[in-house]
SEDO-493409 format. One record per residue (C-alpha): residue number from 1; z, x, y. Coordinates in nm, 3 decimals, padded with zeros to 5 digits. Each point is the difference from the previous one (the first is absolute). Layout:
[rodren NUM; [Z; X; Y]]
...
***
This chain:
[rodren 1; [10.115; 11.459; 09.869]]
[rodren 2; [00.311; 00.140; -00.158]]
[rodren 3; [-00.004; -00.153; -00.355]]
[rodren 4; [00.294; -00.054; -00.263]]
[rodren 5; [-00.073; 00.216; -00.310]]
[rodren 6; [-00.148; -00.224; -00.248]]
[rodren 7; [00.117; 00.005; -00.407]]
[rodren 8; [-00.264; -00.015; -00.267]]
[rodren 9; [00.170; -00.208; -00.221]]
[rodren 10; [00.191; -00.349; -00.034]]
[rodren 11; [00.313; 00.120; -00.135]]
[rodren 12; [00.278; -00.136; 00.171]]
[rodren 13; [00.213; 00.239; 00.260]]
[rodren 14; [00.288; 00.144; -00.080]]
[rodren 15; [00.292; 00.048; 00.258]]
[rodren 16; [-00.126; 00.344; 00.098]]
[rodren 17; [-00.386; -00.166; 00.068]]
[rodren 18; [00.189; -00.224; 00.225]]
[rodren 19; [00.233; 00.221; 00.206]]
[rodren 20; [-00.310; 00.241; 00.044]]
[rodren 21; [-00.248; -00.279; 00.116]]
[rodren 22; [00.311; -00.057; 00.243]]
[rodren 23; [00.044; 00.341; 00.148]]
[rodren 24; [-00.431; -00.002; 00.048]]
[rodren 25; [00.037; -00.347; 00.221]]
[rodren 26; [00.278; 00.160; 00.139]]
[rodren 27; [-00.140; 00.316; 00.147]]
[rodren 28; [-00.326; -00.157; 00.074]]
[rodren 29; [00.233; -00.253; 00.275]]
[rodren 30; [00.193; 00.358; 00.124]]
[rodren 31; [-00.371; 00.096; 00.042]]
[rodren 32; [-00.056; -00.307; 00.223]]
[rodren 33; [00.057; 00.199; 00.346]]
[rodren 34; [-00.033; -00.166; 00.370]]
[rodren 35; [-00.377; -00.111; 00.055]]
[rodren 36; [-00.207; 00.317; 00.148]]
[rodren 37; [-00.121; 00.043; 00.311]]
[rodren 38; [-00.311; -00.189; -00.048]]
[rodren 39; [00.145; -00.252; -00.103]]
[rodren 40; [00.290; 00.005; 00.324]]
[rodren 41; [-00.302; 00.038; 00.247]]
[rodren 42; [-00.187; -00.293; -00.149]]
[rodren 43; [00.180; -00.234; 00.038]]
[rodren 44; [00.094; 00.037; 00.345]]
[rodren 45; [-00.406; -00.157; 00.107]]
[rodren 46; [00.101; -00.374; -00.138]]
[rodren 47; [00.216; -00.004; 00.269]]
[rodren 48; [-00.314; 00.030; 00.226]]
[rodren 49; [-00.199; -00.193; -00.262]]
[rodren 50; [00.188; -00.284; 00.041]]
[rodren 51; [-00.179; -00.044; 00.363]]
[rodren 52; [-00.311; 00.127; -00.047]]
[rodren 53; [-00.079; -00.179; -00.360]]
[rodren 54; [-00.220; -00.296; 00.041]]
[rodren 55; [00.145; -00.321; -00.066]]
[rodren 56; [-00.153; -00.121; -00.375]]
[rodren 57; [00.184; 00.336; -00.174]]
[rodren 58; [00.295; -00.072; 00.166]]
[rodren 59; [-00.044; -00.332; -00.189]]
[rodren 60; [-00.099; 00.167; -00.326]]
[rodren 61; [00.333; 00.223; 00.062]]
[rodren 62; [00.196; -00.319; 00.055]]
[rodren 63; [-00.210; -00.149; -00.288]]
[rodren 64; [00.147; 00.268; -00.209]]
[rodren 65; [00.359; -00.024; 00.067]]
[rodren 66; [-00.009; -00.396; -00.072]]
[rodren 67; [-00.168; 00.073; -00.351]]
[rodren 68; [00.302; 00.222; -00.053]]
[rodren 69; [00.209; -00.230; 00.063]]
[rodren 70; [-00.145; -00.244; -00.236]]
[rodren 71; [-00.028; 00.287; -00.261]]
[rodren 72; [00.382; -00.033; 00.023]]
[rodren 73; [00.090; -00.343; -00.013]]
[rodren 74; [-00.245; -00.067; -00.333]]
[rodren 75; [-00.224; 00.316; -00.003]]
[rodren 76; [-00.344; -00.201; 00.172]]
[rodren 77; [-00.299; 00.076; -00.126]]
[rodren 78; [00.077; 00.450; -00.033]]
[rodren 79; [00.150; -00.142; -00.402]]
[rodren 80; [-00.201; 00.106; -00.244]]
[rodren 81; [-00.087; -00.064; -00.359]]
[rodren 82; [00.254; 00.168; -00.229]]
[rodren 83; [-00.256; 00.008; -00.317]]
[rodren 84; [-00.236; 00.216; 00.137]]
[rodren 85; [00.338; 00.314; 00.013]]
[rodren 86; [00.113; -00.089; -00.306]]
[rodren 87; [-00.340; 00.071; -00.183]]
[rodren 88; [-00.008; 00.309; 00.193]]
[rodren 89; [00.384; 00.089; -00.156]]
[rodren 90; [-00.073; -00.153; -00.369]]
[rodren 91; [-00.325; 00.261; 00.001]]
[rodren 92; [00.188; 00.315; 00.164]]
[rodren 93; [00.291; -00.080; -00.297]]
[rodren 94; [-00.317; 00.015; -00.278]]
[rodren 95; [-00.112; 00.317; 00.142]]
[rodren 96; [00.378; 00.148; 00.016]]
[rodren 97; [00.002; -00.127; -00.379]]
[rodren 98; [00.247; -00.211; 00.049]]
[rodren 99; [00.147; -00.284; -00.326]]
[rodren 100; [-00.196; -00.295; 00.022]]
[rodren 101; [00.102; -00.238; 00.259]]
[rodren 102; [00.115; -00.371; -00.166]]
[rodren 103; [-00.265; -00.197; 00.211]]
[rodren 104; [-00.081; 00.007; 00.330]]
[rodren 105; [00.145; 00.235; 00.208]]
[rodren 106; [00.263; -00.236; 00.267]]
[rodren 107; [00.192; 00.118; 00.305]]
[rodren 108; [00.315; -00.028; -00.230]]
[rodren 109; [-00.137; 00.235; -00.211]]
[rodren 110; [-00.194; 00.206; 00.233]]
[rodren 111; [00.362; 00.105; 00.102]]
[rodren 112; [00.088; 00.105; -00.296]]
[rodren 113; [-00.348; 00.229; -00.013]]
[rodren 114; [00.074; 00.438; -00.056]]
[rodren 115; [-00.025; 00.150; 00.375]]
[rodren 116; [-00.271; 00.173; -00.091]]
[rodren 117; [-00.251; -00.185; -00.012]]
[rodren 118; [00.141; -00.221; 00.319]]
[rodren 119; [-00.019; 00.365; 00.207]]
[rodren 120; [-00.358; 00.029; -00.192]]
[rodren 121; [-00.093; -00.356; 00.150]]
[rodren 122; [00.117; 00.037; 00.314]]
[rodren 123; [-00.199; 00.355; 00.077]]
[rodren 124; [-00.306; -00.169; -00.201]]
[rodren 125; [00.057; -00.357; 00.301]]
[rodren 126; [00.061; 00.253; 00.321]]
[rodren 127; [-00.270; 00.187; -00.029]]
[rodren 128; [-00.279; -00.279; -00.087]]
[rodren 129; [00.218; -00.198; 00.364]]
[rodren 130; [-00.052; 00.322; 00.160]]
[rodren 131; [-00.397; 00.038; -00.067]]
[rodren 132; [-00.006; -00.425; 00.148]]
[rodren 133; [00.243; 00.107; 00.303]]
[rodren 134; [-00.221; 00.282; 00.052]]
[rodren 135; [-00.361; -00.191; -00.045]]
[rodren 136; [00.138; -00.217; 00.213]]
[rodren 137; [00.098; 00.129; 00.313]]
[rodren 138; [-00.344; 00.188; -00.029]]
[rodren 139; [-00.152; -00.364; 00.015]]
[rodren 140; [00.244; -00.138; 00.298]]
[rodren 141; [-00.031; 00.328; 00.154]]
[rodren 142; [-00.394; -00.021; 00.066]]
[rodren 143; [00.048; -00.238; 00.301]]
[rodren 144; [00.260; 00.092; 00.171]]
[rodren 145; [00.206; -00.141; 00.186]]
[rodren 146; [-00.152; -00.279; -00.091]]
[rodren 147; [00.083; 00.010; -00.393]]
[rodren 148; [00.378; 00.151; 00.088]]
[rodren 149; [00.111; -00.436; 00.053]]
[rodren 150; [-00.143; 00.000; -00.400]]
[rodren 151; [00.195; 00.316; -00.139]]
[rodren 152; [00.348; -00.066; 00.088]]
[rodren 153; [00.049; -00.276; -00.124]]
[rodren 154; [-00.230; 00.107; -00.310]]
[rodren 155; [00.200; 00.312; -00.047]]
[rodren 156; [00.347; -00.183; 00.042]]
[rodren 157; [-00.150; -00.257; -00.273]]
[rodren 158; [-00.092; 00.283; -00.268]]
[rodren 159; [00.358; 00.149; 00.082]]
[rodren 160; [00.175; -00.259; -00.140]]
[rodren 161; [-00.225; -00.095; -00.280]]
[rodren 162; [00.035; 00.377; -00.128]]
[rodren 163; [00.351; -00.064; -00.023]]
[rodren 164; [00.038; -00.272; -00.185]]
[rodren 165; [-00.275; 00.120; -00.274]]
[rodren 166; [00.316; 00.306; 00.048]]
[rodren 167; [00.205; -00.249; -00.074]]
[rodren 168; [-00.120; -00.102; -00.276]]
[rodren 169; [-00.097; 00.317; -00.149]]
[rodren 170; [00.395; 00.054; 00.017]]
[rodren 171; [00.071; -00.283; -00.149]]
[rodren 172; [00.131; -00.223; 00.308]]
[rodren 173; [-00.136; -00.328; 00.100]]
[rodren 174; [-00.155; -00.002; 00.355]]
[rodren 175; [00.039; -00.396; -00.018]]
[rodren 176; [00.348; -00.021; 00.064]]
[rodren 177; [00.135; 00.007; 00.360]]
[rodren 178; [00.223; 00.273; -00.076]]
[rodren 179; [-00.311; 00.235; -00.148]]
[rodren 180; [-00.213; -00.107; 00.322]]
[rodren 181; [00.260; 00.152; 00.235]]
[rodren 182; [00.048; 00.326; -00.145]]
[rodren 183; [-00.413; -00.005; 00.017]]
[rodren 184; [00.083; -00.051; 00.362]]
[rodren 185; [00.332; 00.298; -00.011]]
[rodren 186; [-00.321; 00.243; -00.132]]
[rodren 187; [-00.181; -00.092; 00.262]]
[rodren 188; [00.253; 00.069; 00.242]]
[rodren 189; [00.168; 00.316; -00.148]]
[rodren 190; [-00.425; 00.151; 00.031]]
[rodren 191; [-00.061; -00.064; 00.347]]
[rodren 192; [00.387; 00.098; 00.113]]
[rodren 193; [00.128; 00.298; 00.158]]
[rodren 194; [00.258; 00.213; -00.248]]
[rodren 195; [00.294; -00.173; 00.169]]
[rodren 196; [-00.200; -00.324; -00.071]]
[rodren 197; [-00.078; 00.117; -00.356]]
[rodren 198; [00.408; 00.104; -00.086]]
[rodren 199; [00.073; -00.369; 00.062]]
[rodren 200; [-00.253; -00.139; -00.225]]
[rodren 201; [00.109; 00.207; -00.282]]
[rodren 202; [00.309; -00.112; 00.052]]
[rodren 203; [-00.048; -00.372; 00.018]]
[rodren 204; [-00.256; 00.115; -00.315]]
[rodren 205; [00.287; 00.190; -00.183]]
[rodren 206; [00.128; -00.324; -00.206]]
[rodren 207; [-00.280; -00.237; 00.066]]
[rodren 208; [00.044; -00.194; -00.335]]
[rodren 209; [00.401; -00.067; 00.122]]
[rodren 210; [00.011; -00.357; 00.126]]
[rodren 211; [00.158; 00.106; 00.265]]
[rodren 212; [-00.215; 00.214; 00.095]]
[rodren 213; [-00.321; -00.211; -00.043]]
[rodren 214; [00.193; -00.247; 00.202]]
[rodren 215; [00.072; 00.231; 00.282]]
[rodren 216; [-00.399; 00.080; 00.012]]
[rodren 217; [-00.093; -00.353; 00.019]]
[rodren 218; [00.234; -00.064; 00.294]]
[rodren 219; [-00.171; 00.303; 00.201]]
[rodren 220; [-00.348; -00.135; -00.006]]
[rodren 221; [-00.108; -00.031; 00.371]]
[rodren 222; [-00.046; 00.414; -00.119]]
[rodren 223; [-00.390; -00.146; -00.176]]
[rodren 224; [-00.054; -00.010; 00.427]]
[rodren 225; [00.165; 00.352; 00.012]]
[rodren 226; [-00.272; 00.108; -00.224]]
[rodren 227; [-00.326; -00.152; 00.125]]
[rodren 228; [00.113; 00.177; 00.317]]
[rodren 229; [00.076; 00.320; -00.123]]
[rodren 230; [-00.307; -00.037; -00.255]]
[rodren 231; [-00.232; -00.091; 00.311]]
[rodren 232; [00.151; 00.278; 00.206]]
[rodren 233; [-00.129; 00.291; -00.303]]
[rodren 234; [-00.295; -00.108; 00.159]]
[rodren 235; [00.009; 00.189; 00.300]]
[rodren 236; [-00.239; 00.253; 00.070]]
[rodren 237; [-00.166; 00.018; -00.366]]
[rodren 238; [-00.106; -00.328; 00.040]]
[rodren 239; [-00.127; 00.074; 00.372]]
[rodren 240; [-00.221; 00.224; -00.134]]
[rodren 241; [-00.148; -00.233; -00.255]]
[rodren 242; [-00.073; -00.252; 00.313]]
[rodren 243; [-00.323; 00.256; 00.031]]
[rodren 244; [-00.244; -00.188; -00.127]]
[rodren 245; [-00.167; 00.201; -00.305]]
[rodren 246; [00.238; 00.325; 00.017]]
[rodren 247; [00.271; -00.277; -00.092]]
[rodren 248; [-00.125; 00.010; -00.318]]
[rodren 249; [00.158; 00.312; -00.078]]
[rodren 250; [00.324; -00.083; 00.167]]
[rodren 251; [-00.009; -00.306; -00.142]]
[rodren 252; [-00.063; 00.155; -00.358]]
[rodren 253; [00.268; 00.255; -00.024]]
[rodren 254; [00.262; -00.209; 00.255]]
[rodren 255; [-00.004; -00.315; -00.290]]
[rodren 256; [-00.003; 00.309; -00.274]]
[rodren 257; [00.327; 00.160; 00.165]]
[rodren 258; [00.169; -00.368; 00.027]]
[rodren 259; [-00.063; -00.079; -00.329]]
[rodren 260; [00.076; 00.307; -00.166]]
[rodren 261; [00.372; -00.019; 00.195]]
[rodren 262; [00.056; -00.405; -00.134]]
[rodren 263; [-00.125; 00.116; -00.372]]
[rodren 264; [00.258; 00.261; -00.020]]
[rodren 265; [00.316; -00.137; 00.166]]
[rodren 266; [-00.115; -00.325; -00.162]]
[rodren 267; [00.005; 00.233; -00.369]]
[rodren 268; [00.292; 00.205; 00.105]]
[rodren 269; [00.195; -00.296; 00.064]]
[rodren 270; [00.000; -00.291; -00.260]]
[rodren 271; [00.004; 00.343; -00.255]]
[rodren 272; [00.259; 00.069; 00.133]]
[rodren 273; [00.164; -00.368; -00.055]]
[rodren 274; [-00.122; 00.002; -00.356]]
[rodren 275; [00.120; 00.325; -00.066]]
[rodren 276; [00.342; -00.115; 00.099]]
[rodren 277; [00.032; -00.342; -00.154]]
[rodren 278; [-00.132; 00.231; -00.312]]
[rodren 279; [00.323; 00.211; 00.032]]
[rodren 280; [00.218; -00.274; 00.071]]
[rodren 281; [-00.094; -00.163; -00.349]]
[rodren 282; [00.007; 00.327; -00.159]]
[rodren 283; [00.347; -00.013; 00.134]]
[rodren 284; [00.048; -00.373; -00.075]]
[rodren 285; [-00.080; 00.122; -00.384]]
[rodren 286; [00.256; 00.252; -00.083]]
[rodren 287; [00.283; -00.142; 00.185]]
[rodren 288; [-00.072; -00.324; -00.248]]
[rodren 289; [00.000; 00.265; -00.335]]
***
């Protein structure tokens, strides 16, 4: 997974530091090219699978759609505890030699932590969640088509959770509805072709503004598209997982690559928001002098 450079100190960033970070992120965005050939052909089989897939798997896919709608509205069962993530950030801040915090870290104070601390926590989190997804894919791949019904919503749930954890790492509160919209937009980005990726990046370019958040909220019929694309991306890849035993290998590899993509996109997109907000704050502070 592409990871941002991680600082070794807990100093505040300069304008130059933030500009360098922004250039890294923009280079990553430009590198998000069209779907590679395997991905393109991988979307075709589900047109056939829709007719051949047993009803209990179709039901699971439908349930996943309903659950994502519930997540956007209320957080549902996917909302996570922020305390564990804040504790991870506190530990990273201490290891980086940062100044002692005044009291327990909160969502408000977490937003002010150095970018290097956030980046280190995001990289550690991504690695642990990718490992979890790999084990999950191997387990659900063991039973072929019968456990595939478990894997689709489970992988979706893990994706939603890691994006919320990354939100907290970069100082954004996933309990807010607008932030849950951002989570869905991150998923949409991961599962889109080049045209879709450009559209999502445009939508997220100034997500912090109230008008942009209202626009995103008004587009939430798009969460169904997210699930459709998410399911279609299983395509040929998940066909291999339908072979019992052999599906363990494919399941582990595919879930690992999926979570790597989700974690990478989430890290970069949340990091960009934090960098842009810091740059605006520095500009405002300079203008007030």
